[in-house]
C-alpha positions in Angstrom: 77.3 86.4 85.6 76.0 84.3 88.1 77.5 85.2 91.2 75.7 87.1 94.1 78.6 88.7 95.7 80.9 91.2 93.6 84.4 91.9 95.3 86.9 94.4 94.2 91.1 94.0 95.8 93.8 96.9 95.2 96.6 97.6 97.5 98.3 101.0 98.4 102.1 101.9 99.2 103.5 99.4 97.0 106.3 102.0 96.8 107.6 103.7 99.7 110.4 103.0 101.8 108.7 102.8 105.6 105.4 101.5 106.8 103.5 98.2 105.7 102.2 97.7 102.5 97.8 97.9 102.5 95.6 95.6 100.8 92.1 96.5 100.6 88.6 94.4 99.7 85.6 95.9 99.4 82.3 93.4 98.4 78.6 93.8 97.5 75.7 92.0 96.2 75.8 92.0 92.3 72.6 94.3 92.6 74.2 96.6 95.0 77.6 97.2 92.6 75.1 98.7 90.2 74.7 101.6 92.2 78.1 102.3 93.7 78.5 105.3 91.5 75.4 107.1 92.8 75.5 105.7 97.0 79.4 106.9 97.2 79.3 110.2 94.9 83.3 110.9 93.5 83.9 107.2 93.4 87.4 106.5 91.7 91.3 105.5 92.0 92.0 106.5 95.4 95.4 108.3 93.6 92.9 110.8 91.7 90.9 112.1 94.9 92.1 114.3 97.3 92.8 113.2 101.2 89.2 114.9 102.4 87.5 113.1 99.2 89.2 109.9 100.5 88.4 110.4 103.6 84.6 111.3 103.1 83.9 108.1 100.9 85.8 105.6 103.1 83.0 107.4 105.9 80.4 106.5 103.5 81.6 102.9 103.1 81.6 102.8 106.8 78.0 103.8 106.9 77.0 101.2 104.4 78.8 98.9 106.1 76.8 99.6 108.8 73.3 99.0 107.1 74.9 95.4 105.6 75.5 96.8 101.9 78.7 96.1 101.7 81.7 94.7 103.5 85.2 95.4 103.4 88.5 94.6 105.1 92.4 96.3 105.2 95.2 94.0 105.8 98.8 95.4 106.4 101.7 94.0 105.8 104.5 94.9 107.8 108.0 96.3 106.6 109.3 93.3 108.3 107.7 90.9 106.2 108.5 93.3 102.9 112.3 92.9 104.1 112.3 89.3 104.7 110.1 87.5 101.6 109.6 90.9 99.1 106.8 93.2 98.3 104.8 90.6 95.8 104.5 87.9 98.4 103.4 90.9 101.0 100.6 91.6 98.3 99.3 88.2 98.0 99.5 87.1 102.0 97.4 90.4 102.6 95.2 89.2 99.4 94.8 85.3 101.2 94.2 87.1 104.6 91.7 89.7 103.6 89.6 86.9 101.5 89.7 84.8 104.6 88.7 87.5 107.2 85.3 88.1 105.0 84.8 84.3 104.4 84.4 84.9 100.9 83.2 81.6 99.4 84.3 80.8 95.9 80.7 79.4 94.7 79.0 82.7 94.8 81.7 85.2 94.9 83.2 86.8 91.6 86.7 89.2 92.4 88.2 92.0 90.3 91.6 93.0 90.9 93.7 95.8 90.2 97.0 95.7 88.0 98.2 92.4 88.2 97.0 91.0 91.2 95.8 87.3 91.6 93.3 85.8 94.2 93.6 82.2 94.9 92.9 79.9 91.9 89.5 78.3 93.8 87.8 82.0 92.8 86.3 83.3 89.6 88.3 86.3 88.9 89.0 88.7 86.7 92.6 91.3 86.6 92.1 94.5 85.0 94.9 97.1 84.4 93.8 100.5 85.6 90.8 98.6 87.3 91.1 101.0 90.2 89.6 103.7 87.4 87.5 101.3 85.7 85.6 99.0 88.2 83.5 100.7 91.2 84.1 97.7 93.6 88.2 98.2 92.8 87.9 101.7 93.1 86.1 101.4 96.7 89.0 98.5 97.7 91.7 101.0 96.3 89.8 104.2 98.9 90.0 101.6 102.2 93.4 100.6 101.8 94.9 104.2 101.1 92.9 105.4 103.8 93.7 102.8 106.4 97.4 103.0 105.6 97.5 106.9 105.6 95.6 106.7 109.2 98.4 104.1 110.4 101.7 105.9 109.2 99.9 109.3 110.8 99.7 107.3 114.1 103.5 105.9 113.8 104.6 109.6 113.5 103.7 109.9 116.8 106.6 107.5 117.7 108.9 108.4 115.3 108.2 112.5 115.0 112.0 112.9 113.2 110.8 111.2 110.0 108.0 113.3 109.0 105.5 110.0 108.5 102.4 112.1 109.0 103.2 114.4 105.6 104.7 112.0 103.4 103.6 108.5 104.3 106.8 106.7 104.0 107.2 107.5 100.3 110.7 108.7 98.9 110.3 112.4 99.5 113.4 114.6 99.7 112.9 115.3 103.2 112.4 111.9 104.2 115.6 110.5 102.7 117.4 113.4 104.3 115.9 112.2 107.5 117.1 109.0 107.0 120.7 109.6 106.0 120.6 111.9 109.1 118.9 109.7 111.6 119.4 106.2 109.8 116.5 103.5 109.3 114.0 103.3 112.1 111.9 99.5 113.2 109.0 100.6 110.0 111.6 101.3 107.8 111.7 98.6 104.2 115.9 98.3 104.9 115.5 96.6 101.2 114.0 99.6 99.6 116.5 102.3 101.0 119.0 102.8 98.6 120.5 106.8 99.6 
């Protein structure tokens, strides 16, 4: 592969009843990508890590970013947009914005994406099923997406404390569904996802 840079893209929060969907992108050089497992111990699919492990790795990613070894961005696409355009479109918009934010150049960047995600067609790319487990740059992107979304849901919880967003992060737990029934949906609920 002659590309100088390798990028990974993943999303977090596709399924919750509330809050944004989060798209993470992580970029590093071809050379540095070979060392990711050493630099970020326990690097894995964000769903297989505890919140503490994710936070620790995210801190290491930020430190590495300050040294110029890696770059990352996370785009949050709102519940309102998801209700208007659908989750698939919301994720695609997140991918496009994340790529633009990091000013990636199709001539020197190869992108790995998780699951069924696609980058704009001018990029050399590969979509990998369970990529967040298999490809370190996707694992790193998945952690960035998850940590930023979780932190966002914790901060939103201060505005809407009754729903317990800080605990379940908007996913459809029994408690969350009960509170939607009791209080009705709030501004950050995905109305098209709620079937009580």
